[in-house]
N, C-alpha and C positions, 0 to 999 in steps of 0.2 A: 462845428457843433454849436448848439444853443446853450449858452452858459449864463449862470447867475452868479453875480458877485455881490456879497453883502458886507464883507469886511466887518461882520458883527454889528452893523448898524442898519437902521431903517430910515427911509423906505428902501426897498430892494431895487437894485439896478439890473436891467436885463439887456442882453445883447444876443441877437439871433443869427446863427449861421449853421444850418443843418447840412452836413456834408453829404449824406446819402439817405435814400428812402427805400431800404431793402424790402419793406413790407407793403409799400404803397400799391403795387400792382395786384398783390394777393388780396389786400383789403378791398380794393375796388371790385375785384371779381366776386368776392363773397357778398359785398353790398348788392351787386346786381342779382346774384343767384338767389339770395334770401330776401329780396324785395325790401331792402332797407333804404328809405329816402335819403338819409344822411348818416355817414359813419366817420367818426374821428377817432384817432388813437395817438398816444405818445408813449415813448419809452425813455425813462429818465433816471439819472442818479442824482445825488445831492447837488452837484455842480455842473451837470451836463445834460442836454437833451439829445439822445442818440437819433430819435426820429420823432417827428410830429407832423400829422397830416389829417386833412378832412376831405372826404369825397362827398359831393352832393350839397355842400354848403361852403361858406367862406370861413377861413381860419379864425377870424374874430367874431363869428356869429355865436349866439348865446344858446345854451341848452339848460333846461331845468334839471337839476341834479337830485331831486327827490330826497331820499333819506341820507344821502351823503352830506346833506345840510347838518345832520346830527354831529358830525365831527367838527364842523365849524362852530356850532353852538358849544360843544365841549371845550373847544379851544378858547372861546371867549370866556367861558367859566373859569378856565385855568388862569387867564390873564387877570380876572377880577379877584381870584384867590391870591395871586401874587401881589396885587395891590392892597390886599387886606380888607376888601369890601365885602367878602363873603368867604366861607370856609366849605370844604368838601363835606364836613359833617354838620353844617348848618341845617337845622330842622325846618320843615315846611311851616310849622307853627310859629317859628321865630319871625316870619315875614308875612304870613297870611293867617287869617283868623277863622273864617267859616269853612268847616270841613267835618267829615266823618271822623269819629275818634280814632279809627284804625290808621289814619294817615298822619296824625300829629307828630310822630317821631320819625317819619321818613326823612332821609337826608338828601341834600343836593346830589351827592354821589350815587345814591340808590336810584334817584329819578333819572339820572343820565346813563345808567348802566342796566336798564331793564330789570331792576330788582325791586319792584313794588307790586302791590295787589290792585293797582288802578285798573279801571275797566278799559278794554280795547276800544280805540276809536280811530277811524280814518275818514277821508273825504267822501267815501262812498256810503258811510252810515247816514241814517236819517238825521235830520236837524232835531236836536234834543229839546230846544226851546227857542222862543223868539228873544233874541238879544238886541238891546237898543244902544244907540250912541255910535261913535266913530269906531274904526276898526280896532284900535287899541283898547277901547272900553269893552267892545264885544269879546275880544280875546280874554280879557280879565274875567268877564262874566262866564265865558266858556270854561276857563280853568276852575272857577268857583263851582260850577255845575259838576265838573269831573270829580272834584274833591268831596262832593256831597253824595256821590253814588256809592252803594254798598261795595265793599271790596270783593274781588274775585280770587279764587284759588289758582295760583300759577301752576301750569302743567310743566313741572320740571324746575330747574334752577332759574330760568329766565322767563319773564313775562313780556312778550313782544307787543308793545303798545306805544302809540305816539303820545299817549296821555302824560307820561313822565316828562317828556321834553316840553310839552305845553306848559306844565306846572313849573318846571325848571326855568323856562324862559321868563315866566312872570316873576320868579324869585330873583333872577338876574336883573330884571327891570327895577324891582323894589330896592335891591342892594346898590345899584348904580345910579338910580334916579334918571335913567334914560330908557327910551323905548327899545324894543329888540332891534328894530330897523336902524336906530341910531347907533346901537352897539355894533351891528354888522358894518355899517358905513364907517364907523371909527376904525374898525379892524382893516377895512379896505384902504382907508387913508394911510394907516400905519404901514401896510404892506405894499402900497402902490397898486392895488387891485380894484376892479369895479365889480362889486356884487350888486345884484338886483333881485327882484322878487316876482313870483308868479310865472305864468307861461310867457316866454319871450315875445310871442306874437301879440300879446295883449296891448303893449305900448308901441309896437312896430310890426306891422303885418308882413314886412319883408324878412323878419327873423324866422328861424326854423319853427314849423308847426309840428306839434306832437301828433302821433298816430297811435290809435288803440290796438287791441288784440286782433281786430278785423281790418287793420290798416286804414281805418277811417280817420281823416285829419280832424284835429280839434280846432274849431274856429276861434278867433280872438274873442275872449270873454273874461269877465271878472268872476272869480269863484270865491265867495265869502268864506267858505270852509277852509280854503287854503290859507286865508289870512289868520284863521284861528290856529292853524297848524304851522305857523311860520317857523318856529324854532325846531320843528320836527322834520320839515321836508319841503320848503318852498323857495329856496334860493336858485337863481339862474346865473350863469357865468360863462365866459368864453373858455375854450380849451387852453390857450396860452396862460390865462390868468389862473386857471385851476392847476395847471402844471406848476406854477410858482408856489401856490399854497402847498401842494404835495411835496415839492422840493424842500420847503421849509420844514416839513415833518422829517424828511430824510436827514437834513442838516441837524435838526434838533436831536435826533436819535444818536448822532455822532458827536454831539456837544459842540457844534460849530456855529451856534447862534446864541446871543444873550437874551433873546426875547423871553425865553423860559429856560430853566435848568434842564440838563439832559435827563435827569431822573423824572422830571415832570412829563417830558415827551414819552418816555418809556411807560409811565403810568397811564397816560392818555391812550396809547395805542395797544398796550398789552399788559397792563398792570393788574387786571382782574380776570378771572377765568372766563374763557370763551368770548365774552363781550366786555370790553372796558368802557371807555368814554367815547362812544360813537364809532368804535371799530371792533369788528370780529377778528379773531386770530386763532391759529392752531399750530401745533408742531407736527410736522410730517414724520413718518417712520425714520427718515434719515436724520432727524433732529433739527431740520431746517424750519424756521418759523415763517409762516405766511400770514400777513395781516391784510384784511380785505374790507371792502366797503361796497355796497350795491344800493343804488337809488333806482326805484322802479315805481314812479308815481302814476302809472296808468298809460302814459303816452310817450315817455322817454325811458331810456335805460342808461345809467352811468355805472361803470365798474372800475374799481381800483384794486390792484394787487401790489403789495410791497413784499419783496422777497430778495434775499441776498443783496441788500443795499441798493436795489433798483425798484422802481415803480412802473407798473404797466397800467395805463389809463385808457378807458374806452368811453366814447360819447356816441349815443344814437338818439334819434328822435322818433322811435317807435317801440312798442312793447308787445311783440308777438313771440310765440314759441320759437319760430325760425330765427328771430333776432338773438335769442340766447344761444342757439346752436352756432350761429355765425360768430358770435363773440368768443365762444369756447374754441373754435377753430383758429381764430386770429390770435388768441392768447397763447395757444400751443405753438403756433408758428413763431410768435415773439419770444417765447421762452427758449426755443431751440436755437435762436440766433443770439440772444443776449444773456442767457444764464450759463 
């Protein structure tokens, strides 16, 4: 098996030896049947990887994980809270000045849990204004623009918008004195992982190309809107490195790491109803808790399910209806074997 030994210290040390690949043939068959260019999966516990495999790409190739970035941003926020640089109840107005009055008392926790009246925004929306300067300066101007827009009435308990994470990312920058990319790279150095940003083929054309709903490949290009949305959905990472990050969550839920207290991991993953800090969750009729995360930035899909002390992770480089169907089939097969 592929095991992770932390001994409660960082960086994490990894040793790989997967004994068997029960799902590999099935995964490869549905990859072909559903026209998926590359499909990767892993089944893990806190200290073991039962299976890890990629068909159509190399194991160390990088995939853009979209909104799964939100859990990483939330984790960085928790580390800064632990360091005393910010609090979950720190208000936007404590770190930023220009905003609509309706937003002054919104807290970091609300921004990271979809509980704000901020306007929806994603990379497919029109460019709201011409922002000047480097990418960090543009991201700050974009956040300022978001905070000056009239509030919207959420439809239900949650308001699904990237805007909260954009503003939260700026708050983390202000509190730490570092850019968001520096904060992510610091986390990577602490955990022994390599995080990067944007579409993987932007800096290396041999890396996986994303494919849209019509299976059209996305060529290497720089998308300035993705830079604005960094904290909400623009990280790319390899499957083995992402496995390590997810295993850290599993270890944290069991109190087996000192990077954060166990109660903080429980808060991050399921401390608030429906959606906590970057994670959805629900209790099944059986009483079993299922914690989930899905990244679907237009040309990639990443899915994570945490259930019964195990995590099921899926990476693809296309976003079609057939891809979702294929991932459902693979997840059901994985559950039958490992739950």
